[in-house]
Backbone of each chain as ProteinMPNN parsed JSONL, in Angstrom:
{"seq_chain_A": "XXXXXXXXXXXXXXXXXXXXXXXXXXXXXXXXXXXXXXXXXXXXXXXXXXXXXXXXXXXXXXXXXXXXXXXXXXXXXXXXXXXXX", "coords_chain_A": {"N_chain_A": [[60.898, 152.25, 186.981], [63.143, 150.576, 184.727], [63.046, 148.556, 181.858], [64.353, 146.13, 179.524], [63.213, 145.378, 176.322], [63.115, 142.661, 174.222], [62.804, 141.792, 170.831], [61.576, 139.544, 168.406], [61.597, 137.983, 165.144], [58.47, 138.322, 163.582], [57.567, 140.127, 165.527], [59.749, 141.753, 165.886], [59.808, 143.032, 163.42], [57.424, 144.434, 163.661], [57.945, 146.23, 165.7], [60.173, 147.45, 164.762], [62.732, 147.279, 165.629], [65.361, 145.422, 167.247], [65.636, 145.511, 169.951], [64.235, 147.414, 172.625], [64.25, 149.992, 175.087], [62.307, 150.469, 177.945], [60.445, 152.578, 180.06], [58.751, 152.009, 183.047], [56.066, 152.044, 185.491], [56.653, 151.0, 188.911], [55.754, 147.667, 189.812], [54.44, 146.944, 187.524], [52.894, 144.515, 185.445], [53.752, 141.67, 183.346], [51.812, 141.334, 181.343], [50.62, 143.879, 181.326], [52.781, 145.392, 180.514], [53.147, 144.423, 177.921], [50.743, 145.228, 176.769], [51.141, 147.962, 176.854], [53.212, 148.178, 175.045], [51.876, 147.535, 172.697], [50.322, 149.806, 172.435], [52.308, 151.668, 171.853], [53.422, 150.559, 169.588], [51.446, 149.813, 167.283], [51.306, 147.754, 165.367], [52.047, 145.509, 166.691], [49.781, 144.53, 167.797], [48.522, 142.459, 166.457], [49.757, 140.271, 167.467], [48.822, 139.831, 169.966], [47.28, 137.695, 170.976], [48.741, 135.423, 170.299], [51.42, 135.638, 171.015], [54.219, 134.576, 172.975], [55.565, 135.35, 176.122], [58.632, 136.088, 177.645], [60.552, 136.324, 180.595], [63.652, 137.314, 181.518], [64.669, 135.12, 180.095], [62.988, 132.984, 180.657], [59.85, 131.47, 180.063], [56.96, 133.346, 180.866], [54.085, 134.064, 182.941], [51.346, 136.267, 182.186], [50.552, 137.615, 184.392], [52.752, 137.91, 185.949], [54.994, 139.918, 187.836], [57.018, 142.592, 186.858], [60.489, 143.501, 187.295], [62.933, 146.054, 188.0], [65.344, 146.351, 185.458], [64.792, 143.954, 184.247], [64.69, 141.596, 181.493], [62.512, 141.496, 178.997], [61.098, 139.356, 176.691], [59.617, 139.222, 173.495], [58.005, 136.722, 171.978], [57.076, 135.411, 169.121], [54.835, 132.818, 167.84], [56.765, 129.914, 167.634], [58.574, 128.507, 164.895], [60.336, 126.523, 164.556], [62.559, 123.905, 163.363], [61.949, 122.34, 161.075], [60.031, 121.11, 158.364], [56.427, 120.959, 157.64], [53.757, 122.173, 159.719]], "CA_chain_A": [[61.904, 151.236, 186.647], [63.416, 150.483, 183.296], [63.295, 147.189, 181.404], [64.74, 145.966, 178.121], [62.306, 144.488, 175.59], [63.743, 142.069, 173.034], [61.753, 141.447, 169.873], [62.059, 138.586, 167.422], [60.792, 137.616, 163.972], [57.442, 139.294, 163.231], [57.503, 141.177, 166.556], [60.849, 142.665, 165.585], [59.36, 143.861, 162.297], [56.347, 145.319, 164.128], [58.535, 147.283, 166.533], [61.193, 148.132, 163.973], [64.02, 147.214, 166.328], [65.555, 144.139, 167.939], [65.377, 145.718, 171.374], [63.917, 148.78, 173.038], [64.274, 150.21, 176.527], [60.995, 151.025, 178.286], [60.277, 153.045, 181.45], [57.444, 151.552, 183.541], [55.89, 152.202, 186.944], [56.907, 149.805, 189.721], [54.591, 146.804, 189.953], [53.853, 146.614, 186.221], [52.953, 143.096, 185.106], [54.162, 141.309, 181.993], [50.682, 141.609, 180.454], [50.475, 145.335, 181.218], [53.907, 145.894, 179.72], [52.914, 144.119, 176.5], [49.657, 146.113, 176.326], [51.772, 149.267, 176.63], [53.979, 148.093, 173.787], [50.924, 147.593, 171.581], [49.964, 151.222, 172.265], [53.425, 152.368, 171.192], [53.683, 149.922, 168.289], [50.148, 149.169, 167.006], [51.447, 146.542, 164.56], [52.195, 144.363, 167.611], [48.451, 144.099, 168.228], [48.217, 141.181, 165.83], [50.396, 139.187, 168.217], [48.364, 139.852, 171.359], [46.798, 136.366, 171.399], [49.642, 134.305, 169.991], [52.796, 135.826, 171.479], [54.645, 134.099, 174.29], [56.441, 136.353, 176.717], [59.632, 135.498, 178.536], [61.28, 137.268, 181.44], [64.995, 136.798, 181.811], [64.849, 133.871, 179.345], [62.048, 131.934, 181.07], [58.475, 131.831, 179.736], [56.346, 133.957, 182.048], [52.659, 134.398, 182.917], [51.089, 137.703, 182.021], [50.342, 138.209, 185.722], [54.041, 138.06, 186.645], [55.363, 141.329, 188.057], [58.372, 142.898, 186.362], [61.389, 144.242, 188.18], [63.896, 146.917, 187.32], [66.452, 145.647, 184.815], [64.362, 142.699, 183.603], [64.691, 141.462, 180.035], [61.235, 140.931, 178.543], [61.224, 138.966, 175.28], [58.374, 138.971, 172.766], [58.313, 135.52, 171.225], [55.961, 134.952, 168.294], [54.804, 131.355, 167.759], [58.018, 129.481, 167.026], [58.337, 127.628, 163.754], [61.248, 125.393, 164.678], [63.551, 123.659, 162.358], [61.76, 121.455, 159.942], [58.778, 120.531, 157.904], [55.176, 121.664, 157.864], [53.166, 121.908, 161.042]], "C_chain_A": [[62.055, 151.148, 185.135], [63.687, 149.016, 182.939], [63.762, 147.225, 179.943], [63.729, 145.011, 177.488], [63.032, 143.975, 174.353], [62.641, 141.536, 172.12], [62.334, 140.561, 168.777], [61.055, 138.398, 166.287], [59.75, 138.704, 163.684], [57.299, 140.422, 164.251], [58.6, 142.214, 166.327], [60.441, 143.611, 164.442], [58.314, 144.879, 162.752], [56.907, 146.504, 164.917], [59.567, 148.094, 165.739], [62.553, 148.149, 164.632], [64.144, 145.853, 167.003], [65.401, 144.295, 169.443], [65.088, 147.19, 171.638], [63.944, 148.834, 174.56], [62.989, 150.943, 176.893], [60.97, 151.41, 179.77], [58.864, 152.685, 181.913], [57.32, 151.858, 185.028], [56.188, 150.898, 187.684], [55.622, 148.994, 189.819], [53.923, 146.433, 188.638], [53.984, 145.116, 185.945], [53.415, 142.91, 183.656], [53.055, 141.668, 180.998], [50.481, 143.106, 180.241], [51.589, 145.924, 180.36], [53.667, 145.63, 178.238], [51.789, 144.996, 175.946], [50.2, 147.513, 176.032], [52.567, 149.288, 175.332], [53.049, 148.171, 172.58], [50.479, 149.042, 171.339], [51.055, 151.974, 171.507], [53.661, 151.856, 169.774], [52.44, 149.127, 167.877], [50.275, 147.87, 166.192], [51.656, 145.299, 165.432], [50.851, 143.775, 168.01], [48.058, 142.75, 167.658], [48.805, 139.996, 166.568], [49.828, 139.026, 169.626], [47.947, 138.462, 171.848], [47.862, 135.285, 171.268], [51.028, 134.439, 170.615], [53.026, 135.117, 172.816], [55.632, 135.128, 174.821], [57.388, 135.666, 177.688], [60.292, 136.615, 179.337], [62.594, 136.629, 181.827], [65.159, 135.354, 181.311], [64.035, 132.694, 179.863], [60.642, 132.383, 180.661], [57.761, 132.285, 181.004], [54.849, 134.149, 181.838], [52.499, 135.901, 182.754], [50.888, 138.393, 183.365], [51.661, 138.469, 186.458], [54.422, 139.54, 186.713], [56.821, 141.536, 187.633], [59.183, 143.647, 187.418], [62.387, 145.037, 187.354], [65.024, 146.073, 186.712], [66.054, 144.354, 184.129], [64.505, 142.775, 182.083], [63.404, 140.748, 179.638], [61.369, 140.598, 177.058], [59.853, 138.676, 174.693], [58.648, 137.866, 171.757], [57.094, 135.102, 170.419], [55.955, 133.426, 168.266], [56.051, 130.864, 167.025], [57.734, 128.492, 165.905], [59.307, 126.465, 163.734], [61.99, 125.088, 163.408], [63.083, 123.017, 161.084], [60.31, 121.178, 159.627], [57.548, 121.366, 158.195], [54.65, 121.368, 159.259], [52.23, 120.718, 160.964]], "O_chain_A": [[61.193, 151.595, 184.378], [64.448, 148.327, 183.618], [63.585, 148.217, 179.237], [63.425, 143.96, 178.052], [63.509, 144.761, 173.534], [61.68, 140.916, 172.573], [63.437, 140.798, 168.285], [59.853, 138.618, 166.44], [60.103, 139.876, 163.554], [56.95, 141.545, 163.888], [58.395, 143.407, 166.549], [60.692, 144.815, 164.49], [58.306, 146.025, 162.302], [56.413, 147.627, 164.816], [59.797, 149.271, 166.017], [63.428, 148.928, 164.253], [63.137, 145.209, 167.296], [65.075, 143.334, 170.14], [65.618, 148.08, 170.973], [63.688, 147.835, 175.232], [62.617, 151.917, 176.239], [61.424, 150.649, 180.625], [57.889, 153.021, 181.241], [58.319, 151.927, 185.744], [55.993, 149.814, 187.135], [54.53, 149.557, 189.899], [52.944, 145.687, 188.631], [55.036, 144.52, 186.177], [53.461, 143.852, 182.865], [53.324, 142.236, 179.939], [50.207, 143.553, 179.127], [51.36, 146.845, 179.575], [53.941, 146.485, 177.396], [51.857, 145.455, 174.806], [49.773, 148.167, 175.081], [52.588, 150.289, 174.616], [53.379, 148.791, 171.569], [50.284, 149.458, 170.197], [50.774, 152.8, 170.639], [54.046, 152.61, 168.881], [52.378, 147.916, 168.09], [49.433, 146.981, 166.32], [51.465, 144.173, 164.972], [50.785, 142.649, 168.505], [47.342, 141.984, 168.302], [48.412, 138.853, 166.336], [50.296, 138.185, 170.394], [48.224, 138.091, 172.989], [47.878, 134.332, 172.048], [51.743, 133.444, 170.733], [52.14, 135.067, 173.67], [56.425, 135.699, 174.073], [56.994, 134.781, 178.448], [60.553, 137.702, 178.822], [62.631, 135.537, 182.393], [65.707, 134.496, 182.003], [64.34, 131.542, 179.555], [60.272, 133.536, 180.88], [57.927, 131.697, 182.073], [54.39, 134.368, 180.716], [53.37, 136.691, 183.12], [51.035, 139.611, 183.47], [51.682, 139.169, 187.47], [54.2, 140.301, 185.772], [57.715, 140.771, 187.995], [58.644, 144.32, 188.295], [62.648, 144.741, 186.188], [65.582, 145.196, 187.371], [66.89, 143.715, 183.49], [64.45, 143.846, 181.48], [63.227, 139.56, 179.903], [61.716, 141.466, 176.258], [59.034, 137.984, 175.297], [59.416, 138.042, 170.811], [56.169, 134.502, 170.968], [56.951, 132.799, 168.625], [56.36, 131.336, 165.931], [56.766, 127.733, 165.964], [59.119, 125.516, 162.972], [62.045, 125.905, 162.489], [63.77, 123.134, 160.069], [59.475, 121.032, 160.521], [57.62, 122.363, 158.913], [55.072, 120.402, 159.895], [51.634, 120.334, 161.971]]}, "seq_chain_B": "XXXXXXXXXXXXXXXXXXXXXXXXXXXXXXXXXXXXXXXXXXXXXXXXXXXXXXXXXXXXXXXXXXXXXXXXXXXXXXXXXXXXXXXXXXXXXXXXXXXXXXXXXXXXXXXXXXXXXXXXXXXXXXXXXXXXXXXXXXXXXXXX", "coords_chain_B": {"N_chain_B": [[79.659, 122.767, 175.13], [79.108, 120.182, 175.633], [77.902, 118.225, 178.231], [78.146, 116.695, 181.522], [76.734, 114.373, 181.137], [77.119, 113.631, 178.576], [75.528, 114.972, 176.792], [74.588, 117.141, 174.087], [73.674, 120.386, 173.169], [73.071, 122.73, 170.909], [73.259, 125.845, 169.194], [74.034, 126.909, 165.955], [75.813, 128.59, 163.296], [77.065, 127.271, 161.393], [77.365, 124.886, 158.672], [75.551, 121.833, 158.921], [76.524, 118.535, 159.175], [75.255, 115.293, 158.2], [76.061, 113.168, 159.873], [76.944, 114.321, 162.178], [76.282, 114.082, 164.893], [76.346, 111.478, 165.631], [78.466, 110.156, 166.959], [78.372, 111.483, 169.381], [76.176, 110.521, 170.769], [76.163, 107.735, 170.788], [76.836, 104.787, 172.689], [78.577, 101.972, 174.16], [76.624, 100.267, 175.345], [74.344, 100.693, 173.957], [71.774, 99.866, 171.54], [70.592, 101.102, 169.489], [70.494, 103.957, 167.437], [68.689, 106.742, 166.776], [68.283, 109.169, 164.38], [67.17, 112.357, 163.542], [66.833, 114.5, 160.836], [66.037, 117.701, 159.947], [65.237, 119.314, 156.972], [65.714, 121.865, 154.466], [63.017, 122.624, 152.526], [61.898, 122.837, 149.09], [59.505, 123.997, 148.54], [56.28, 125.179, 149.671], [53.234, 123.838, 149.996], [53.218, 123.807, 147.214], [54.046, 126.341, 146.482], [56.923, 128.035, 145.465], [60.038, 127.946, 147.135], [62.982, 129.81, 147.649], [65.079, 129.995, 149.521], [65.723, 129.736, 153.089], [65.649, 131.884, 155.951], [66.87, 131.754, 159.146], [66.223, 132.738, 162.478], [67.161, 133.305, 165.883], [66.642, 133.342, 169.46], [69.214, 133.182, 170.994], [70.356, 132.845, 173.563], [68.298, 131.828, 175.046], [67.423, 129.686, 173.568], [69.257, 127.516, 173.584], [69.089, 126.737, 176.233], [66.437, 125.899, 176.321], [66.467, 123.727, 174.566], [68.037, 122.028, 176.038], [66.266, 121.61, 178.122], [64.323, 120.06, 176.842], [65.81, 117.754, 176.537], [66.015, 116.99, 179.225], [63.349, 116.399, 179.755], [63.056, 114.148, 178.165], [64.794, 112.382, 179.402], [63.406, 112.092, 181.804], [61.001, 110.913, 180.927], [61.65, 108.579, 179.43], [63.961, 107.597, 180.495], [66.215, 107.989, 179.04], [69.449, 109.031, 178.506], [71.099, 109.893, 176.523], [70.999, 112.177, 174.406], [71.222, 114.387, 171.716], [71.371, 117.548, 170.134], [71.474, 119.845, 167.4], [70.872, 123.04, 166.174], [70.666, 124.913, 163.292], [71.144, 128.329, 162.367], [70.629, 131.415, 160.489], [71.236, 131.93, 156.982], [69.872, 129.456, 154.946], [70.194, 127.052, 152.379], [68.231, 125.262, 149.896], [67.692, 121.872, 150.727], [69.644, 121.778, 152.657], [70.588, 120.994, 156.066], [68.616, 121.938, 158.754], [68.046, 121.289, 161.354], [69.355, 118.865, 163.568], [68.826, 115.941, 165.289], [69.739, 113.538, 167.628], [69.202, 110.45, 169.127], [70.109, 108.01, 171.359], [69.737, 104.668, 172.516], [69.263, 101.645, 174.459], [67.379, 100.03, 173.121], [65.386, 100.053, 170.089], [62.701, 100.987, 170.032], [62.068, 102.84, 172.121], [63.953, 104.752, 171.42], [63.093, 105.684, 168.89], [60.581, 106.766, 169.638], [61.343, 108.729, 171.494], [62.885, 110.428, 169.92], [61.042, 111.4, 168.07], [59.354, 112.742, 169.821], [61.174, 114.668, 170.669], [61.637, 116.414, 168.428], [59.059, 117.416, 168.084], [58.69, 118.808, 170.521], [60.781, 120.646, 170.42], [59.872, 122.295, 168.395], [57.793, 123.46, 169.702], [58.762, 124.868, 171.983], [61.337, 125.94, 171.683], [62.915, 128.912, 170.956], [63.117, 129.666, 167.855], [62.923, 130.98, 164.64], [61.683, 130.933, 161.277], [62.155, 132.455, 158.104], [60.516, 132.612, 155.114], [61.943, 132.844, 151.965], [60.558, 133.541, 149.187], [60.224, 132.359, 145.806], [58.875, 134.149, 144.273], [59.708, 136.564, 145.155], [58.727, 137.62, 147.505], [58.997, 137.914, 151.111], [58.532, 136.23, 154.11], [57.77, 135.707, 157.55], [57.404, 132.515, 159.01], [54.766, 131.574, 160.84], [53.349, 129.764, 163.324], [50.009, 129.448, 164.14], [48.751, 129.706, 167.289]], "CA_chain_B": [[78.263, 122.368, 175.093], [79.0, 118.813, 176.118], [77.856, 118.237, 179.684], [78.636, 115.471, 182.151], [76.012, 113.19, 180.669], [77.39, 113.445, 177.152], [74.505, 115.583, 175.933], [75.003, 118.374, 173.437], [72.566, 121.22, 172.717], [73.87, 123.806, 170.332], [72.839, 126.671, 168.058], [75.234, 127.178, 165.159], [75.611, 129.134, 161.952], [77.831, 126.409, 160.475], [76.69, 123.8, 157.995], [75.446, 120.611, 159.735], [76.7, 117.283, 158.424], [74.265, 114.323, 158.684], [76.573, 112.263, 160.916], [77.64, 115.15, 163.163], [75.966, 113.76, 166.286], [76.333, 110.024, 165.856], [79.454, 109.816, 167.98], [78.029, 112.083, 170.671], [75.124, 109.814, 171.491], [76.338, 106.269, 170.838], [77.647, 104.178, 173.748], [78.639, 100.512, 173.948], [75.43, 99.534, 175.791], [73.205, 101.025, 173.095], [71.499, 99.024, 170.383], [69.877, 101.884, 168.481], [70.64, 105.412, 167.357], [67.725, 107.325, 165.847], [68.665, 110.544, 164.048], [66.23, 113.112, 162.72], [67.37, 115.699, 160.198], [65.08, 118.573, 159.267], [65.933, 119.921, 155.84], [65.016, 122.985, 153.819], [62.199, 122.139, 151.419], [61.879, 123.825, 148.006], [58.17, 124.572, 148.32], [55.25, 124.949, 150.683], [51.956, 123.693, 149.279], [53.397, 124.091, 145.804], [54.655, 127.661, 146.262], [58.356, 127.749, 145.426], [60.914, 128.609, 148.093], [64.376, 129.922, 147.209], [65.913, 129.675, 150.678], [65.123, 130.141, 154.365], [66.502, 132.584, 156.905], [66.504, 131.404, 160.52], [66.641, 133.658, 163.542], [66.947, 132.691, 167.192], [66.965, 134.002, 170.725], [70.198, 132.126, 171.25], [70.601, 132.595, 174.995], [67.18, 131.04, 175.573], [67.187, 128.495, 172.752], [70.061, 126.376, 174.037], [68.526, 126.294, 177.515], [65.177, 125.18, 176.07], [66.813, 122.416, 174.003], [68.489, 121.234, 177.193], [65.054, 121.245, 178.854], [63.731, 118.928, 176.116], [66.627, 116.598, 176.909], [65.631, 116.589, 180.586], [62.028, 115.757, 179.648], [63.256, 112.805, 177.594], [65.379, 111.563, 180.463], [62.357, 111.786, 182.774], [59.96, 110.06, 180.352], [62.136, 107.294, 178.913], [65.218, 107.214, 181.113], [67.272, 108.078, 178.033], [70.398, 110.097, 178.829], [71.973, 110.258, 175.414], [70.28, 112.982, 173.429], [72.032, 115.506, 171.234], [70.704, 118.302, 169.069], [72.079, 121.08, 166.874], [69.973, 123.808, 165.316], [71.399, 125.919, 162.526], [70.454, 129.576, 162.061], [71.236, 132.159, 159.389], [70.646, 131.636, 155.674], [70.032, 128.048, 154.547], [69.781, 126.747, 151.015], [67.398, 124.066, 149.721], [68.364, 120.6, 150.966], [70.563, 121.823, 153.803], [70.01, 120.549, 157.34], [68.376, 123.029, 159.698], [68.143, 120.741, 162.712], [69.76, 117.458, 163.664], [68.589, 115.4, 166.632], [70.177, 112.145, 167.713], [68.825, 109.813, 170.39], [70.63, 106.644, 171.438], [69.148, 103.913, 173.618], [69.521, 100.201, 174.313], [66.435, 99.415, 172.186], [64.965, 101.037, 169.1], [61.352, 101.55, 170.185], [62.184, 104.065, 172.914], [64.752, 105.749, 170.703], [62.197, 106.29, 167.899], [59.573, 107.591, 170.332], [61.975, 109.9, 172.117], [63.343, 111.335, 168.864], [59.84, 112.042, 167.557], [58.966, 113.686, 170.873], [62.148, 115.756, 170.722], [61.414, 117.432, 167.393], [57.786, 118.09, 168.382], [58.88, 119.751, 171.631], [61.641, 121.744, 169.95], [59.056, 123.225, 167.618], [56.879, 124.167, 170.608], [59.319, 125.727, 173.047], [62.656, 126.522, 171.403], [62.679, 130.129, 170.167], [63.765, 129.764, 166.544], [61.924, 131.334, 163.625], [62.207, 130.904, 159.92], [61.545, 133.365, 157.144], [60.506, 132.082, 153.745], [62.305, 133.715, 150.855], [59.824, 132.895, 148.104], [60.749, 132.583, 144.455], [58.197, 135.314, 143.676], [60.315, 137.792, 145.661], [58.21, 137.999, 148.832], [59.691, 137.366, 152.286], [57.529, 136.143, 155.181], [58.001, 134.834, 158.705], [56.48, 131.392, 159.165], [54.291, 131.629, 162.228], [52.29, 128.836, 163.678], [48.955, 130.096, 164.924], [48.467, 128.85, 168.45]], "C_chain_B": [[78.069, 120.962, 175.648], [78.921, 118.86, 177.641], [78.248, 116.861, 180.214], [77.958, 114.217, 181.656], [76.11, 113.03, 179.157], [76.309, 114.045, 176.269], [75.062, 116.842, 175.291], [73.757, 119.082, 172.903], [73.185, 122.5, 172.192], [73.118, 124.527, 169.216], [74.103, 127.006, 167.277], [74.856, 127.887, 163.86], [76.337, 128.266, 160.916], [76.95, 125.349, 159.843], [76.695, 122.551, 158.889], [75.598, 119.396, 158.832], [75.786, 116.217, 159.03], [74.77, 113.438, 159.835], [77.205, 113.015, 162.087], [77.432, 114.689, 164.602], [76.075, 112.285, 166.626], [77.262, 109.637, 167.007], [79.146, 110.384, 169.351], [77.092, 111.198, 171.467], [75.43, 108.331, 171.693], [77.286, 105.819, 171.949], [77.63, 102.668, 173.544], [77.365, 99.76, 174.358], [74.198, 99.842, 174.941], [73.047, 100.023, 171.966], [70.816, 99.793, 169.268], [70.264, 103.353, 168.584], [69.618, 105.89, 166.333], [68.113, 108.788, 165.637], [67.58, 111.164, 163.186], [66.961, 114.319, 162.14], [66.224, 116.455, 159.554], [65.827, 119.303, 158.168], [65.071, 121.01, 155.191], [64.342, 122.493, 152.546], [62.047, 123.231, 150.357], [60.495, 124.401, 147.721], [57.329, 124.389, 149.576], [53.92, 124.965, 149.952], [52.087, 124.137, 147.82], [54.01, 125.455, 145.503], [56.173, 127.522, 146.431], [59.157, 128.619, 146.403], [62.328, 128.666, 147.53], [65.339, 129.508, 148.314], [65.167, 130.094, 151.933], [66.144, 130.914, 155.184], [65.994, 132.278, 158.312], [67.064, 132.427, 161.492], [66.373, 132.989, 164.885], [67.181, 133.685, 168.317], [67.951, 133.038, 171.376], [70.351, 131.792, 172.731], [69.506, 131.711, 175.587], [67.067, 129.703, 174.848], [67.997, 127.288, 173.246], [69.532, 125.834, 175.36], [67.244, 125.488, 177.295], [65.441, 123.819, 175.425], [67.26, 121.473, 175.12], [67.287, 120.743, 177.998], [64.35, 120.062, 178.176], [64.503, 117.646, 176.447], [66.279, 116.075, 178.294], [64.274, 115.887, 180.559], [62.168, 114.331, 179.127], [63.871, 111.864, 178.63], [64.283, 111.15, 181.453], [61.319, 110.809, 182.227], [60.462, 108.674, 179.995], [63.395, 106.787, 179.62], [66.393, 107.262, 180.135], [68.167, 109.287, 178.326], [71.053, 110.681, 177.589], [71.2, 110.878, 174.253], [71.214, 114.105, 172.998], [71.247, 116.244, 170.159], [71.468, 119.565, 168.707], [71.041, 121.76, 165.991], [70.788, 124.864, 164.603], [70.532, 127.155, 162.318], [71.242, 130.347, 161.003], [70.548, 131.762, 158.096], [70.942, 130.197, 155.269], [69.46, 127.832, 153.154], [68.938, 125.464, 150.993], [68.235, 122.8, 149.948], [69.337, 120.608, 152.127], [69.822, 121.452, 155.089], [69.862, 121.732, 158.281], [68.466, 122.531, 161.135], [68.506, 119.268, 162.639], [69.568, 117.034, 165.114], [69.0, 113.937, 166.63], [69.856, 111.603, 169.1], [69.338, 108.383, 170.361], [70.08, 105.956, 172.673], [69.456, 102.435, 173.415], [68.636, 99.558, 173.247], [65.776, 100.476, 171.301], [63.636, 101.717, 169.389], [61.394, 102.866, 170.963], [62.936, 105.158, 172.166], [63.906, 106.456, 169.638], [61.21, 107.242, 168.58], [60.181, 108.876, 170.866], [62.421, 110.908, 171.055], [62.16, 112.098, 168.269], [59.338, 113.105, 168.539], [59.888, 114.908, 170.858], [61.866, 116.82, 169.664], [60.084, 118.154, 167.62], [57.967, 119.149, 169.463], [59.759, 120.929, 171.227], [60.79, 122.784, 169.236], [58.064, 123.983, 168.495], [57.586, 125.21, 171.468], [60.666, 126.366, 172.736], [62.487, 127.739, 170.481], [63.59, 130.249, 168.938], [62.659, 130.05, 165.528], [62.547, 131.228, 162.255], [61.414, 131.845, 159.019], [61.66, 132.73, 155.769], [60.951, 133.171, 152.781], [61.714, 133.039, 149.624], [60.439, 133.244, 146.751], [60.092, 133.798, 143.797], [58.682, 136.642, 144.274], [59.828, 138.211, 147.042], [59.02, 137.301, 149.936], [58.706, 137.364, 153.455], [58.008, 135.257, 156.314], [56.965, 133.715, 158.699], [56.056, 131.381, 160.618], [53.129, 130.691, 162.429], [51.25, 129.598, 164.491], [48.595, 129.195, 166.081], [47.113, 129.206, 169.032]], "O_chain_B": [[76.974, 120.607, 176.083], [79.777, 119.469, 178.283], [78.631, 115.975, 179.451], [78.519, 113.125, 181.737], [75.275, 112.37, 178.539], [76.185, 113.661, 175.106], [75.903, 117.527, 175.873], [72.9, 118.466, 172.27], [73.764, 123.272, 172.958], [72.434, 123.905, 168.404], [75.127, 127.349, 167.867], [73.721, 127.792, 163.392], [76.232, 128.504, 159.713], [75.923, 124.96, 160.4], [77.699, 122.243, 159.532], [74.881, 119.253, 157.842], [75.556, 116.223, 160.24], [73.98, 113.01, 160.677], [77.918, 112.421, 162.895], [78.309, 114.883, 165.444], [75.914, 111.894, 167.782], [76.882, 108.888, 167.906], [79.592, 109.851, 170.366], [77.19, 111.125, 172.692], [74.991, 107.741, 172.68], [78.37, 106.371, 172.132], [76.77, 102.143, 172.836], [77.056, 98.72, 173.776], [73.122, 99.298, 175.192], [74.011, 99.418, 171.495], [70.493, 99.227, 168.223], [70.349, 103.914, 169.676], [69.667, 105.499, 165.167], [68.253, 109.548, 166.596], [67.128, 110.562, 162.213], [67.624, 115.063, 162.863], [65.515, 115.911, 158.708], [66.91, 119.845, 158.391], [63.853, 121.046, 155.363], [64.995, 122.014, 151.619], [62.065, 124.417, 150.684], [60.32, 125.187, 146.791], [57.629, 123.553, 150.428], [53.53, 125.974, 149.364], [51.183, 124.762, 147.266], [54.45, 125.696, 144.379], [56.645, 126.96, 147.419], [58.981, 129.834, 146.483], [62.82, 127.675, 146.991], [66.292, 128.766, 148.077], [64.113, 130.725, 151.859], [67.344, 130.643, 155.125], [64.828, 132.517, 158.626], [68.19, 132.908, 161.36], [65.447, 132.187, 165.001], [67.826, 134.719, 168.144], [67.578, 132.198, 172.195], [70.46, 130.627, 173.112], [69.754, 130.94, 176.515], [66.664, 128.703, 175.442], [67.479, 126.173, 173.315], [69.524, 124.624, 175.586], [66.994, 124.51, 178.0], [64.724, 122.857, 175.702], [66.911, 120.293, 175.143], [67.278, 119.616, 178.493], [63.842, 119.168, 178.853], [63.906, 116.583, 176.615], [66.251, 114.865, 178.517], [64.073, 114.895, 181.258], [61.483, 113.42, 179.592], [63.504, 110.692, 178.714], [64.236, 110.0, 181.889], [60.808, 109.97, 182.969], [59.765, 107.688, 180.234], [63.841, 105.668, 179.367], [67.435, 106.651, 180.374], [67.694, 110.422, 178.385], [71.508, 111.825, 177.598], [70.814, 110.218, 173.288], [71.911, 114.698, 173.822], [70.539, 115.624, 169.366], [72.024, 120.254, 169.562], [70.408, 121.114, 165.156], [71.519, 125.626, 165.237], [69.323, 127.042, 162.115], [72.369, 129.985, 160.663], [69.404, 131.307, 158.111], [72.095, 129.767, 155.247], [68.401, 128.351, 152.802], [68.938, 124.689, 151.949], [69.344, 122.676, 149.427], [69.81, 119.55, 152.542], [68.601, 121.579, 155.184], [70.826, 122.437, 158.577], [68.906, 123.258, 162.026], [68.035, 118.53, 161.774], [70.071, 117.671, 166.039], [68.642, 113.188, 165.721], [70.192, 112.215, 170.114], [69.031, 107.628, 169.438], [69.967, 106.562, 173.739], [69.862, 102.022, 172.329], [69.075, 98.647, 172.545], [65.625, 101.632, 171.697], [63.446, 102.883, 169.041], [60.835, 103.874, 170.531], [62.6, 106.339, 172.265], [63.983, 107.676, 169.492], [61.032, 108.38, 168.147], [59.619, 109.961, 170.715], [62.339, 112.116, 171.278], [62.259, 113.294, 167.997], [58.953, 114.207, 168.147], [59.432, 116.041, 171.015], [61.857, 118.01, 169.978], [59.981, 119.358, 167.382], [57.455, 120.261, 169.336], [59.518, 122.065, 171.635], [60.955, 123.987, 169.435], [57.55, 125.026, 168.092], [57.07, 126.311, 171.662], [61.096, 127.259, 173.467], [61.981, 127.614, 169.366], [64.666, 130.845, 168.984], [61.594, 129.434, 165.561], [63.752, 131.404, 162.078], [60.2, 132.006, 159.148], [62.745, 132.361, 155.32], [60.409, 134.276, 152.778], [62.286, 132.092, 149.086], [61.082, 134.281, 146.584], [60.658, 134.404, 142.888], [58.152, 137.706, 143.954], [60.443, 139.062, 147.684], [59.634, 136.255, 149.721], [58.108, 138.397, 153.755], [58.58, 134.191, 156.083], [55.79, 133.947, 158.414], [56.878, 131.201, 161.517], [52.08, 130.807, 161.796], [51.595, 130.315, 165.43], [48.183, 128.052, 165.883], [46.685, 128.602, 170.016]]}, "name": "protein", "num_of_chains": 2, "seq": "XXXXXXXXXXXXXXXXXXXXXXXXXXXXXXXXXXXXXXXXXXXXXXXXXXXXXXXXXXXXXXXXXXXXXXXXXXXXXXXXXXXXXXXXXXXXXXXXXXXXXXXXXXXXXXXXXXXXXXXXXXXXXXXXXXXXXXXXXXXXXXXXXXXXXXXXXXXXXXXXXXXXXXXXXXXXXXXXXXXXXXXXXXXXXXXXXXXXXXXXXXXXXXXXXXXXXXXXXXXXXXXXXXXXX"}
């Protein structure tokens, strides 16, 4: 199956693109897909603990199983609109 | 963006005026409108900032802002929430986010508005990049 991966902010810089298309075996989970991305783009490794992952625009567990055509988004910790944390 | 309950949740590249949402939220039965404006600060811990660049996952961000509005309705029974988040390049002093909450009484309106900005910063996918005066450029990333 083939999915689209969308990358934002620091994840975009790590991958060097705003989106990439990835071929995966059927049954691949969100967590497995992200681990595969780290192999392809080692700079993503720094986000392994902090990144939130979304499937088709909903935050998803790493155990969730991907389906053909899904849009997986790599969402670094968001900084929002205003002021210090 | 306006839905049946008069709520507005919008990502924009246009300049945000401070009173942009006042009319969206205020109704005759209200006694309080609390508005929060987040603005671009000229420094972080003393390090000088020239400007900020905001990026968003727009298709998801508006849905997540709407979700914050639903949470506020469930917690306080407040229907009249509006928020606009600006993205793109923002100069010092410009408004990056405007949130307006209207309610019959001020206490709930203050609480709900404070909750709204906290939740936006947790779940709405918007990022900012510091363009420092020393020439460096860095994404601001909260460590979770």
